[in-house]
C-alpha positions, 0 to 999 in steps of 0.5 A: 237684595238689590236684584229683588227690588229691581224685580219688584219694580219690573213686576209692578210696571208690567202689572200697571201696563197690562191692567186697564185704567179708568182715568179718562172721562167720556162725553155725549151730546144733545143737539137742539134746534131753534129759530131766534127770530120767531115766526111772523104769520099775518092774515087779514079777513075779509080778502075782498070788498066792494064799495059799490057805486058812489059819487065824487067828493064823498066818503064811503066807509065800512062800519062795525069792524068789517075786517080782522087782522090776525097774528098767527105767528109766534112773536108779537108783530107790528103791522104796516099797510100800503096800497098801489099808486093808482087803480089797476086800470091806471085811470085814478091815482092815489092821493098820497098827501092825506089832503082832499083828493083832486081830479080823478084821485082817491084816498084810503083811510084806516080806522080801528087799529092802534094807530088809527086815523092814518091814510094809506100810502104807497110805501110801508114806512111813510107813516109808521105802523098802523098796529103795534105789538099784536101778540101771537094768536090775537086779532084786531078789527078795523074798517077801511074808508074810501074817499073819491076826489073832488071831481071825476073827468068821466064816468069811469068803469069799475076801479080796483086797487090792492091794499097790502099788509106787512107784519114785522117783529115788534 
């Protein structure tokens, strides 16, 4: 009888060893991709403007929301604005003190954006944001004002400067 118990155990062990067992689980996966920063896509329409000819110590303004700032990105954006230190010819300098421009100086002023009534400076961070939290697919209209200094040293030829717009995540 002892032999038959051993035989039964051996047969059971052989059956267990040769029979497939489903004891382990399997797994699969899905890979997703995303951009946690979102997308900033700033656009300004009209890309050039000619103030034409005007005299010293006077303002020349665009009116009626001439320019449009667009947020074509996927996240809300804050907008900073800056300009060059001088005109492209170097004949006239930007007045950065927000006071009345002096001899051969000019000032640029932005109206119509959230934080309007700001002079444009030669750095983005000096006065903070001109427009805040512009949501995706939205726009803001604004105007640009140009003030020539109190005096010009000569009848200068045409002057040109560039205004830069920077969008950052709000």
